[in-house]
C-alpha positions, -999 to +999 in steps of 0.1 A: +563+151+326+560+129+356+586+104+368+566+073+356+563+086+320+600+094+320+607+058+332+585+044+304+604+063+278+637+053+293+626+017+290+619+022+252+581+027+253+566+050+227+535+071+232+506+057+211+479+081+224+472+101+256+480+078+285+488+048+263+523+036+256+536+006+236+568-014+233+577-043+211+594-071+229+612-098+209+605-126+234+580-134+262+610-134+286+619-099+275+583-088+280+583-102+315+615-083+323+599-050+312+567-058+332+588-063+363+607-030+357+574-011+352+559-027+384+588-013+404+582+023+393+544+026+395+534+056+415+513+053+447+476+055+442+478+049+404+465+021+381+486+007+353+473-020+330+498-041+310+487-061+279+509-087+262+500-101+228+518-124+204+531-114+169+503-135+154+477-116+174+492-083+166+492-091+129+455-097+131+447-062+143+423-044+120+427-007+118+400+015+103+413+049+091+379+066+085+381+091+057+419+088+053+434+062+030+453+032+045+489+028+035+493+007+003+519-015+019+517-024+055+549-027+076+560-060+091+545-067+125+577-059+143+577-024+127+541-015+135+548-001+169+572+023+152+546+031+126+525+050+150 
């Protein structure tokens, strides 16, 4: 595991899929803090994209589960990151 991934996990990010990590931040200020921390540990010659969305935008995400059944009760928006 490379140094950058270890730093992400140390900052509380969870792996969503290969090369994609997510972290719930309670406020915009908290999100800016984590973006600054991540910017300080980006490895040379690498590309990192950071996306911030609001609780309302996150709640509007539509997930299609293909042939599997969706859960009967969806978790609260704050718990969705943990759901993965």
